[in-house]
N, C-alpha and C positions, 0 to 999 in steps of 0.2 A: 855187583854182578846180579843180574836177573834170576831170583831164587825159583821161579816158575818155569824158566825155559829148561828144556831137557837136553842132555848132551846125545849126540848122534854119533855113533862108532862108525868107525870106517869099514866100508864094504870089504875091505882086503882082511880084516880080522877074523879070527876064527870064533866059534860059538862058545867056546868051551870057558869055563871060568879062571882058567890059568892063563888065558891069551891076552897078552900086552896089547893095547891099541892106542889109535890116536883118536880123539873125540873133538867135535866142533859144536858149537851152539852159537845163536844169534843173541847179541846183548846189545839191545836198542840199535846203534847205526853200524855196530862193530860186529866182529866174528870172535869168539873166544876159542883157544885150541889148547887142550891139556893131553897130557899121557895118562891112560888109565892106571898105571902104577904108580903114578905120582899126581893124583888129583889135586892137591893143594897148590901146584904150580901152574899158573894159566897165563898165558898171553894173549893180547887182544890187538887186533889191528883193523883199519876199514876193509870192507869186502875185497876192493881192488889190491891192496897191499898182502892181504891173506892169500889171494890166489896168486900174486907173483911169489910169494914164499912158498907156497905148494909146487907151483910150476918149476921153481930151481930145484927144490928138493928132488922131484920126478927128473930133472934132467940131469942132476949130478949122480943119481944113481944108474942113469944108462951109461955112464963112462966106464 
């Protein structure tokens, strides 16, 4: 992974140190995703596939 890229925290995450959140970063031609409380577990996908995953998660949350 690109060690110089910074993780971007979800805008839905709180600002406190105890708030778990989802973080994203660009890695070459892929987008990497991790959860802040398990930073060693990272998934990566193309931007289109990552967008589809996020859209599906949002849609499932509305049911």
